[in-house]
C-alpha positions in Angstrom: 0.0 0.0 0.0 2.9 2.4 0.7 4.3 1.8 -2.8 0.8 2.5 -4.3 0.6 5.9 -2.3 4.1 6.7 -3.3 3.2 6.1 -6.9 0.0 8.2 -6.7 1.9 11.1 -5.0 4.8 11.1 -7.5 2.6 10.7 -10.6 0.0 13.4 -9.4 2.9 16.0 -8.6 4.4 15.5 -12.2 1.0 15.6 -13.9 -0.8 18.9 -14.4 -4.1 17.1 -15.2 -6.3 14.4 -13.4 -9.3 12.5 -15.1 -11.8 12.4 -12.3 -15.1 10.2 -12.6 -17.4 11.4 -9.9 -20.4 9.4 -8.6 -22.5 11.0 -11.5 -21.6 12.5 -14.8 -18.6 12.0 -17.3 -15.2 11.6 -16.5 -13.5 15.0 -16.7 -9.9 16.3 -17.0 -9.3 18.6 -14.2 -6.1 20.8 -13.5 -4.9 20.4 -10.0 -2.0 20.8 -7.4 -0.8 18.1 -4.9 -0.6 19.6 -1.6 -0.6 18.0 1.8 -0.9 14.4 0.6 -4.0 15.0 -1.7 -4.9 16.7 -5.1 -6.7 19.8 -4.8 -8.9 21.2 -7.4 -11.0 24.5 -7.8 -14.3 24.8 -9.8 -17.1 26.9 -10.3 -18.0 30.0 -12.4 -15.1 31.1 -14.4 -13.1 28.1 -13.2 -13.4 24.4 -14.3 -16.9 22.8 -14.1 -17.3 20.3 -11.1 -21.1 20.4 -10.5 -22.0 17.6 -13.0 -19.6 15.1 -11.4 -21.5 14.7 -8.2 -18.3 15.8 -6.1 -19.8 16.3 -2.8 -18.1 16.2 0.6 -17.6 12.6 1.8 -18.3 11.1 -1.8 -15.8 9.0 -3.7 -14.2 9.5 -7.0 -12.0 7.5 -9.4 -9.0 9.4 -10.3 -6.7 8.6 -13.2 -3.2 10.0 -13.5 -1.5 10.3 -16.7 2.3 9.8 -17.5 3.8 13.3 -18.2 6.4 11.7 -20.3 4.1 9.4 -22.6 1.0 10.8 -21.9 -0.8 7.3 -21.2 -2.6 6.2 -18.1 -0.3 5.6 -15.3 -2.4 4.9 -12.2 -6.1 4.9 -11.2 -7.0 5.4 -7.6 -9.9 5.9 -5.4 -10.2 9.3 -3.7 -12.4 10.4 -0.8 -13.7 14.0 -1.7 -13.5 16.8 1.0 -14.8 20.2 0.4 -12.6 22.9 2.1 -14.5 25.6 3.9 -13.6 29.2 2.6 -11.4 31.0 5.0 -10.1 28.0 6.9 -6.4 27.0 7.4 -6.5 24.1 4.9 -8.5 26.2 2.6 -6.0 29.1 2.7 -2.9 26.8 2.2 -4.6 24.9 -0.8 -5.6 28.2 -2.3 -2.1 29.6 -2.1 -0.9 26.4 -4.0 -3.7 26.6 -6.5 -3.2 30.4 -7.2 0.6 29.8 -8.1 -0.5 27.3 -10.7 -3.7 29.0 -12.0 -2.7 30.0 -15.8 -4.4 33.0 -17.3 -6.6 33.9 -14.4 -8.7 37.0 -14.7 -8.4 39.4 -11.8 -5.4 37.6 -10.4 -5.1 39.9 -7.5 -8.7 39.2 -6.3 -8.6 35.4 -7.0 -8.9 34.4 -3.6 -11.9 36.6 -2.8 -13.7 35.3 -5.9 -12.9 31.6 -5.2 -14.2 32.1 -1.7 -17.4 33.7 -2.9 -18.2 31.7 -5.9 -16.3 28.5 -6.3 -15.5 25.3 -4.5 -12.2 24.0 -3.4 -12.1 20.1 -3.3 -9.5 18.0 -1.7 -9.1 14.5 -3.3 -7.3 12.3 -0.8 -6.2 8.7 -1.8 -8.0 6.2 0.2 -5.1 3.7 -0.5 -7.1 1.6 -3.2 -5.9 1.7 -6.7 -7.5 0.1 -9.5 -5.7 -2.2 -12.2 -5.2 -0.6 -15.5 -7.8 -1.8 -18.0 -6.9 -3.6 -21.2 -9.2 -1.5 -23.3 -8.5 2.0 -24.4 -11.7 3.5 -22.8 -11.8 6.2 -25.4 -15.1 8.2 -25.4 -16.5 10.9 -27.6 -15.7 14.4 -26.5 -18.1 16.3 -24.4 -20.5 18.5 -26.0 -19.4 22.2 -25.8 -20.3 25.7 -27.1 -16.6 26.4 -28.2 -16.0 27.1 -31.7 -13.6 28.4 -34.1 -14.0 32.1 -34.8 -12.9 32.0 -38.4 -11.9 29.5 -41.0 -8.2 29.0 -41.5 -6.9 31.2 -43.9 -6.3 30.0 -47.5 -2.5 31.2 -47.5 -1.7 29.4 -44.2 -0.5 26.2 -45.7 2.0 28.3 -48.0 3.1 30.3 -45.0 3.8 27.2 -43.0 5.9 25.7 -45.8 7.8 28.7 -46.2 8.7 28.9 -42.5 10.3 25.2 -42.8 12.5 26.3 -45.7 14.6 28.8 -43.6 
């Protein structure tokens, strides 16, 4: 069990993404930080969506960590979900770590206040149980999204790309 926890911790520290399957909803890629023996994620308005996963305080979730080198599945483990209370000691420490890893944050100076007001910070602590890696690919269709490309690719782009390779 100690080897499993060491593998989980090392893999989670190196990977920027976790695939989390909650009690409900789809499996979703979530950015995280590893802090104090658990993965911490933040979600809500303006952040990654968590509501459709059923991640409530005390629930369990299946967490898959990918290899940073190869990108493949490395380990899948069961996590106990804990929601951190805004302003608490554990919340403040986790948010300090999360804020340092948050890329492209709007209103970076007031990030903690917005997270306390509008978002949820979850702690995904390993229970010690890991699941064997499946033999199938587990590939799934992408989730529907309103995201779209703003403009079609310019007709001259292939020529421009070829020209850059010659130099």
